C-alpha positions in Angstrom: -9.6 11.0 8.2 -6.9 12.6 6.1 -4.6 15.1 7.7 -4.3 18.5 6.0 -0.9 17.5 4.6 -2.3 14.2 3.2 -5.3 16.0 1.8 -3.1 18.4 -0.2 -1.1 15.4 -1.6 -4.0 13.0 -2.1 -4.0 13.8 -5.8 -0.5 12.6 -6.3 -1.3 8.9 -6.2 -4.1 6.6 -6.9 -4.7 3.0 -7.6 -7.6 1.6 -9.4 -8.3 -2.0 -10.0 -10.9 -4.5 -11.1 -10.9 -8.2 -11.9 -11.7 -9.9 -15.2 -13.9 -12.8 -14.1 -13.5 -14.7 -17.3 -9.7 -14.5 -17.4 -9.2 -14.6 -13.6 -6.8 -11.7 -13.9 -6.6 -8.4 -12.2 -6.5 -5.2 -14.2 -4.9 -2.3 -12.4 -3.9 1.2 -13.2 -1.2 2.9 -11.0 -1.2 6.6 -11.3 1.9 8.2 -9.9 3.5 11.6 -10.3 7.2 12.4 -10.5 6.8 14.6 -7.4 5.9 11.5 -5.2 8.6 10.9 -2.6 9.7 7.4 -1.7 8.4 7.8 1.9 5.0 8.7 0.5 5.1 5.6 -1.7 6.1 3.5 1.2 3.1 4.9 3.2 0.8 4.3 0.3 1.9 0.7 -0.2 1.7 0.0 3.6 -1.9 1.4 3.7 -2.8 -0.6 0.5 -1.4 -3.9 1.9 -3.3 -3.3 5.2 -6.5 -2.5 3.4 -6.1 -5.6 1.3 -5.7 -7.7 4.5 -8.8 -6.2 6.0 -10.8 -6.9 2.8 -9.5 -10.4 2.8 -10.5 -10.8 6.4 -14.0 -9.6 5.9 -14.4 -11.9 2.9 -12.9 -15.1 4.3 -12.4 -14.8 8.1 -9.1 -16.6 7.6 -7.4 -14.9 10.6 -4.1 -16.7 10.3 -3.6 -15.6 6.7 -4.7 -12.1 7.5 -2.2 -11.8 10.3 0.6 -13.0 7.9 -0.4 -10.3 5.4 -0.4 -7.6 8.1 2.9 -8.9 9.5 4.4 -8.6 6.0 3.0 -5.1 5.6 4.7 -4.1 8.9 8.0 -5.7 7.9 7.9 -4.1 4.5 7.2 -0.7 6.0 10.0 -0.9 8.6 12.6 -2.3 6.1 11.7 0.4 3.6 12.2 3.1 6.3 15.5 1.6 7.4 16.7 1.5 3.7 15.7 5.2 3.3 17.6 6.2 6.4 20.7 4.3 5.2 20.5 5.9 1.8 20.1 9.4 3.3 23.3 8.9 5.4 25.3 7.9 2.3 
């Protein structure tokens, strides 16, 4: 469930995608606004990566690969947060 803060900002970002079966390519449209903060983008990417891992899990049951995807998502999230903190100190 979205928190009140998240609900107010839910219209700031969106990702839509579909796959071209004939070309085997993904079409995606990223919709961002200039007001979106880096920490919000980090959260959004983390949530997207975790959702992709869950979708892959349901489709394939390849637990080892799913765990690698989730591990990457966690590492990405923490590295991004660390980088933000370093930049904020500078």
